[in-house]
C-alpha positions in Angstrom: 13.8 0.1 26.5 13.6 -3.6 25.9 10.7 -5.0 24.0 11.1 -8.8 23.7 9.0 -9.4 20.6 10.7 -6.6 18.8 14.3 -7.7 19.5 14.3 -10.6 17.0 15.6 -9.4 13.5 12.8 -11.1 11.5 10.1 -9.5 13.7 11.8 -6.1 13.5 11.8 -6.3 9.7 8.1 -7.2 9.6 7.1 -4.5 12.0 9.2 -1.8 10.2 7.7 -3.0 6.9 4.2 -2.6 8.3 4.9 0.8 9.8 6.4 2.1 6.5 3.5 0.5 4.5 6.0 -1.1 2.2 5.1 -4.4 0.4 6.8 -7.7 1.1 10.0 -8.0 -0.8 9.0 -11.2 -2.5 6.0 -9.5 -4.1 8.2 -6.8 -5.6 10.6 -9.4 -6.9 7.8 -11.3 -8.6 6.5 -8.3 -10.6 8.8 -8.7 -13.6 7.8 -12.3 -13.8 4.1 -11.6 -14.2 2.6 -11.6 -17.7 2.4 -8.0 -19.1 -1.4 -8.1 -19.4 -1.7 -9.0 -15.7 0.6 -6.1 -14.9 -1.8 -3.8 -16.9 -4.8 -5.3 -15.2 -3.4 -4.7 -11.7 -2.2 -1.2 -12.6 -5.7 -0.4 -13.8 -7.3 -1.8 -10.6 -5.0 0.3 -8.5 -5.6 3.4 -10.6 -9.4 3.0 -10.3 -9.1 2.6 -6.5 -6.9 5.7 -6.2 -9.3 7.7 -8.5 -12.3 6.6 -6.3 -10.5 7.6 -3.2 -9.7 11.0 -4.7 -13.3 11.6 -5.7 -14.4 10.5 -2.2 -11.9 13.0 -0.7 -13.1 15.8 -2.9 -16.7 15.1 -1.8 -15.7 15.0 1.9 -13.8 18.3 1.5 -16.8 19.8 -0.2 -19.0 18.8 2.7 -16.7 20.4 5.2 -15.7 23.5 3.3 -18.6 24.0 1.0 -21.5 26.4 1.6 
């Protein structure tokens, strides 16, 4: 099957990156250059978001399964 917008290599990379939910390569390459305190800050923000999503998931599961 021929898809014209998918046939260009740069578009193919962008689409596959979006489908796989992988970050842009330039962001990953910049991480070691960031100040360590900024790394700690962003890691803490991500950790709080994941914890909040986990609590929300537990609450939703309790609504569905709970008595």
